[in-house]
N, C-alpha and C positions, 0 to 999 in steps of 0.2 A: 822787808822793803815793799813788796807787793801790796800788803795790807795797808801800810802807811800812806803809800801813793793812792790807793783806793780811796781812803778816808778823805785825804787831802783834796781830791778831785771832785768827789761825789757830794760831800756834806755842804760845800758853798752852793752847789746847784740846788739842792733841796731848800737852803735858806732863801735863796734868791727867787726861786720859782714858787714856793708855797704861797706867799701873799698873792701872787698873780693869779693863782688857780683856786684861791680860797672860796671865792663865791661860786664858781663852776663845780668845784668838788662836793659841795653841799648837796647838790641835786643830781649829779651825774652818776650814771650807773657804772660800777667798776667791772661789770662782766662784759666780755667781748661779745660781738654780734657777728653771726655768720653774714658773709658778703662775697659776692662774686669777684670783688675787687681783692688784690693780695693785701695782707696785712702781716707785719713783721714785729717781732719782740726780740731785743737783746738785754740780757740780764747779768751784769757782773756781780759778784757776791762774795761773801766772806763766810766760810764755814769752819767752825772751830770745834772739830770732833775730839772726844776723848777715844782712845783706841784700847781695847781690851781683848785678849786672845793668845794665841800661841803661833810663834814664827818657827817653822821648821827649816833647819839647815841641812846640808850633806852629812854624811857620817852618822846618821840617825840622832843628830843633836838638836835639841829643841830648846827655846827659851821663852818664857813667858813675856808678853809685851803688854805694858800698862802705861799708857800715856794719858793723863787727865786733860780735860778741857783747859784747866787753869794754867798748866805748864806747856801746852802744845805750842804756844807762840815762841817760847824760850828755845824749844827744840826744833823750830821750823828753820829749814835752810833757804828753801826757795819754794814757790807755788804760784799756781795760777787757777782760777775758777771762774767759769762763764757757762751760760746757757743761752740758746736762741730757738726761736720758733718761727715758722712761716705758715700762713694758712691761706686757702681760697675755698670759699664755700664751706661744706662740711669736712673737707679734707685738709691734712696738714702734715708738716714734719717737724721733728724737734731733735735737738742735739745738747748734750751736757758733758762739759769737761772738767775733771778734777785732776790736777797734778800737783804733787807735793814731794818734798824731800825732808825727812825727820831724822834727828840724830840725838842719841842719848848716851851719855857715859855713866860708868858706875864702877864698882869693885866687888870681888867675890873672895872672901876668905877660904882657903884651903888647907888641908893637912892640919885640921882642928885649930886654924888660926895662926899657924907657924908661917904661912905665906900668904900673899895676896895677889889675885889676877885682877888687873884693870882691864875693863871692856868697853867697847864703844860700838852700839848698834845703829846702823844707818839703814832707814828704809825709805826706798824710791818707789813711788807708785803713780801710775797714770790710770784713770778710770774714764772711759769714754762710753756714754750712752746715746744711742740714736734710735728713733722709732717714727713710724708713720702713725698719724693720729686720725680718728673720725668722731665727729661731734655725736654724742648720745643724748644730750639734753642742752636746751639753750632757751631758758626762760627769763622772766624778770629778775628772779632770785637765784637761780641755780644754773652752772654752766659746768658741763662734764665732757670730757674727751676720753674714748677708749684708746689704748695704744698697743701697738704690736712691733716689736724691734729686737734689739740685741744690746748687750752690755759687754765691752772688752776691758780687760784689766791686765796691765803689765806692771809687775812688782818684783823689785829686787831687794833682798835682805843681805846685809853684809856685817859680819860680826869680827871685829878686831880686838885680839886679847894679847897681853904680854905679862909675864911674870914680874912684879914689881921688883925693881932692884937688879934684874938681870937683863940679858939681851935677848931672852926667849920670847918670841912673838909668833902669832899665828893668825891667818885670816881665812875665814870661811864665807863663801858667799852663794847665795841660791836664788835663782830667777824662775818666775813663773808667768807664762802669758796664756790667756784663755779668752775665748768669745762664746758667750752663752745666750740663747734666745730668751726673751722676756715678754710677758704679757702684763698689762696693768691699766690704770686709769688715773686721771688727774682732773682737778677741777676747782670751782670756787663757789662759795655761798655768800650772797650779799646779806648784811646784817641791817635789818629794819629799814629798807629803802635808802640807805645811806651810801656814802662813798666807801665805807669800811667793808671788808670781805674776810672769809675764812679760806685760805688756800689749803689744798690737800693733794697728795700725790701718793701712789702706791703701785709697786711692781714685784714680780716674782719670776725666778727662772732657774734653769740648770740645763745640764745636757751638753756643755761645751767640751767634755772630754776630761776636764780637770775639776770641774765644780760639781759637788754634791747638791748645793743649794745656794742661791743668792737672793736676797731680797732688799727692797728699799722702800722706806716710807717717810712722809714729810707733812707736818700740819702746824699751823700757826695763825697769825693775824696779818692783814695788810690794809693799805688804804690807797686809794687812787687819787692823784693829784691832777685832775682834769684828764684830758685824752692823750697826754704824752708821757707821763711818768706815774709809775706805781712804786711803793715800797712796801717791804714785808719783813717781818721777824718770825722766824719759824724754828722748829726743832727737827732735825734730820737724822736718819739712822740707816746705815748700809751695812749689811751682814753677808759674810762669805765663809762657807764651810767647803774646803777643797779636799780632794781625795789624798790618799797617801802619796807623798812626793810633792804636793802643793805647798806654797809657802804659807798661807793663811789657813789655820785650822780654827773652825768656830771663832772667828774674829768679828767683832762689832765696833764699827766707827760711828759715834753718835754725839750730837752737841748742837748748839744753837747756830743759826745761819741768819744773816741778815743781807737782803737783796735790794737793788734798785733796777727796775725794768724801764727800759726806754721803748716806746711804742711808736711806729710810723707806718 
């Protein structure tokens, strides 16, 4: 529902505003400029990642998680995704929120196929990234911010199983919450003095108590529609390797992302 509402609201805006900004966008620089005046950005987006890794439950039970990007929407029960930035001079702050609930059902044959266990996995996760930024480069064609901050993840995995044809049922649930310091950089490269640009982002972190390693990368292409709106299509990946007892073991979430940035 969130994604359908997003498209219904945003696509008409792009259709209406594109002609109005067409002339300006041909000559405008899509890179931000440092200023002692505050500037803000709000970016609702749709990220459709495939998920591959291992989900660890209590009682030493583990189950492989493999959601492809093509079926992620059919498994999505709810979700919200948005990022925001504020800058003044070389300094700034940024935040990013990804919240989603995924659910997948299947069946497992046991006793040589003599019986079947129906299972349903529900994965509820919220990932919140926040950082302070400092502009390292700001030229006509390149803009780069260094960033230092933290990423918090709260994830609950629930496995419901029942022996088909009987009243035998069991529910196993595991929850992990951790906050990890991160360091990274983000920026844009302007393409041939045009309003087109290449966005990029990367961070890495660990040391939150539960996490061995986490990293995130993103790259793609974008276009500026004047001074108020940007649109981008990127590929984004988020990786988590948690210590024994953590829900996510060597799990990668990666897939395409479409975003609309409103600047003011």
